[in-house]
C-alpha positions as CSV (number, residue, x, y, z in Angstrom):
1,X,86.7,90.5,57.0
2,X,89.5,88.3,58.1
3,X,88.7,85.4,59.6
4,X,92.1,84.8,62.4
5,X,92.6,81.3,63.4
6,X,93.7,79.4,60.9
7,X,93.5,82.1,58.3
8,X,95.7,84.6,59.8
9,X,97.4,82.7,62.7
10,X,98.4,78.8,63.2
11,X,97.7,77.4,65.8
12,X,97.8,74.2,65.5
13,X,101.2,73.2,67.1
14,X,99.5,74.0,70.0
15,X,95.6,71.9,69.7
16,X,97.1,69.5,72.0
17,X,95.7,71.5,74.7
18,X,92.2,71.6,73.9
19,X,92.6,67.6,74.0
20,X,92.4,67.9,77.8
21,X,89.4,67.8,79.7
22,X,91.0,70.9,82.1
23,X,88.6,73.3,82.0
24,X,91.0,76.1,81.5
25,X,92.2,74.5,78.7
26,X,90.9,77.2,76.5
27,X,93.4,79.7,78.5
28,X,96.3,78.1,77.9
29,X,96.3,77.2,74.2
30,X,95.7,80.8,74.1
31,X,98.6,82.1,75.9
32,X,100.6,80.3,73.1
33,X,99.3,83.2,70.7
34,X,102.3,84.9,70.9
35,X,104.3,82.1,69.6
36,X,101.9,81.3,66.9
37,X,103.6,81.7,63.0
38,X,101.4,83.6,60.8
39,X,99.4,81.2,57.7
40,X,101.6,82.4,55.1
41,X,98.9,82.7,52.4
42,X,96.5,84.6,54.8
43,X,99.1,86.9,56.3
44,X,100.2,87.6,51.9
45,X,96.4,87.7,50.9
46,X,95.9,90.3,53.7
47,X,98.8,92.3,52.2
48,X,97.9,92.6,49.6
49,X,93.8,93.3,50.0
50,X,95.8,96.5,52.4
51,X,97.8,97.0,49.1
52,X,94.6,97.4,46.8
53,X,93.5,100.2,49.0
54,X,90.9,98.0,50.9
55,X,90.3,98.4,54.9
56,X,90.2,95.2,56.5
57,X,88.3,93.7,60.1
58,X,89.8,90.8,61.8
59,X,86.9,88.5,63.3
60,X,87.7,86.0,65.8
61,X,85.3,83.6,68.1
62,X,87.4,83.8,71.2
63,X,86.2,85.6,74.0
64,X,87.2,88.9,74.7
65,X,89.5,88.5,77.2
66,X,91.7,87.4,74.5
67,X,91.8,91.1,73.1
68,X,96.0,91.9,74.5
69,X,96.8,88.4,72.7
70,X,95.1,88.7,69.9
71,X,95.9,92.3,69.2
72,X,99.5,92.4,69.7
73,X,100.0,89.5,67.6
74,X,97.7,91.4,65.0
75,X,100.4,94.7,65.7
76,X,103.6,92.0,65.1
77,X,102.4,91.1,61.8
78,X,100.4,93.9,60.2
79,X,100.4,93.9,57.0
80,X,103.8,95.4,55.0
81,X,102.4,99.3,55.3
82,X,101.5,99.1,58.8
83,X,98.1,100.0,58.9
84,X,96.1,97.9,61.4
85,X,93.1,96.6,61.3
86,X,89.4,99.1,61.1
87,X,88.2,96.4,63.8
88,X,88.7,93.3,65.1
89,X,85.3,91.9,66.9
90,X,85.7,89.2,69.6
91,X,82.9,86.5,71.3
92,X,80.2,88.5,72.3
93,X,80.5,89.8,76.1
94,X,78.3,87.0,78.0
95,X,78.2,84.4,75.2
96,X,81.8,82.8,75.9
97,X,81.6,79.1,74.8
98,X,78.0,79.5,74.3
99,X,77.0,79.2,70.4
100,X,79.1,77.5,67.4
101,X,81.1,79.5,66.0
102,X,79.3,80.6,62.9
103,X,76.6,82.4,65.0
104,X,79.4,84.5,65.9
105,X,81.0,85.4,62.5
106,X,77.1,85.8,61.4
107,X,77.0,88.7,64.4
108,X,80.4,90.0,63.0
109,X,79.3,90.8,59.8
110,X,75.8,91.7,60.0
111,X,77.1,94.6,62.6
112,X,79.7,96.0,60.3
113,X,77.0,95.6,57.0
114,X,74.3,97.0,59.0
115,X,76.3,100.1,60.6
116,X,74.8,103.4,59.5
117,X,78.1,104.8,59.3
118,X,79.9,102.2,57.0
119,X,77.5,99.4,56.0
120,X,79.6,97.9,53.6
121,X,82.8,97.4,55.0
122,X,81.9,93.6,55.0
123,X,82.2,92.9,51.4
124,X,83.3,89.5,51.8
125,X,84.6,86.8,54.7
126,X,87.8,85.4,54.3
127,X,87.5,81.8,56.4
128,X,89.6,78.9,56.1
129,X,87.3,76.0,57.3
130,X,85.5,74.9,55.0
131,X,82.3,73.7,56.9
132,X,81.5,77.1,57.4
133,X,81.7,79.2,53.9
134,X,78.4,77.1,52.8
135,X,76.8,78.3,56.1
136,X,78.0,81.5,56.4
137,X,76.8,82.3,52.3
138,X,73.3,80.5,53.2
139,X,73.1,83.5,55.8
140,X,73.8,86.0,53.7
141,X,77.4,86.5,54.8
142,X,79.2,86.7,51.5
143,X,82.3,84.0,52.4
144,X,84.9,82.1,50.2
145,X,87.8,80.0,51.7
146,X,91.4,81.6,51.7
147,X,92.6,79.0,49.4
148,X,90.2,80.1,46.1
149,X,91.7,83.5,47.0
150,X,95.0,82.9,48.0
151,X,96.4,82.7,44.3
152,X,94.4,85.3,42.0
153,X,96.4,87.8,40.7
154,X,95.7,91.4,42.1
155,X,93.6,92.1,38.9
156,X,91.6,88.8,39.9
157,X,91.4,90.1,43.5
158,X,90.5,93.4,42.5
159,X,87.6,92.5,40.1
160,X,86.5,89.7,42.8
161,X,86.1,92.9,45.8
162,X,84.4,95.6,43.5
163,X,81.9,92.6,42.3
164,X,81.3,91.7,46.1
165,X,81.0,95.3,47.0
166,X,79.0,96.4,44.0
167,X,76.7,93.0,45.2
168,X,76.6,93.9,49.2
169,X,75.1,97.5,48.2
170,X,72.9,96.3,46.3
171,X,71.4,94.2,48.9
172,X,71.9,96.7,51.5
173,X,70.3,99.2,49.7
174,X,67.1,96.6,48.9
175,X,66.8,95.9,52.7
176,X,66.6,99.5,53.9
177,X,64.1,100.2,51.0
178,X,61.6,97.9,52.0
179,X,62.6,98.3,55.9
180,X,61.5,102.3,55.3
181,X,58.8,101.2,52.8
182,X,57.4,99.5,55.8
183,X,57.2,95.5,53.4
184,X,59.2,92.1,54.4
185,X,62.7,92.4,53.3
186,X,63.7,89.8,51.0
187,X,66.7,87.4,51.9
188,X,69.1,87.5,49.5
189,X,72.3,85.2,48.8
190,X,75.3,85.6,46.9
191,X,78.5,83.7,46.5
């Protein structure tokens, strides 16, 4: 799972829009999405993850009304293979402006992990905000900073993803077994 703003797209040239007190500042900020450049390290990593045969999902705390802007930008900058994301997850409808971004990111990761169709989509959350990495990990979402994985070799990256997948599979089975046996589930945390 890739974070969108700051990990894949560089909106920093337009951040002045957010420093105003205007109630439509977020709309004005988002309107610059088509002009925004990719974060080179993030897009390169996404290309490498895709080339290794992994599906990817994109998480954004932008509201669903920004769907077209985000999906159009992703389509214009998709991996070299042309593979689109398996899913793009937005701030939950009705929660625009409510709750810190980390709550939405945790919900996105858990939603994908708890899906009966494919419980292991979120093997690793790639994030650019250092302050969120520990919080995500503490909440049971395996997360790592973009800078920590951007320079890994393909072998190292594949090993990291495989290790994270194995850890997530074990954790998911433990939670599932605990739920079906009616005993309290244990929280496990992996880095």
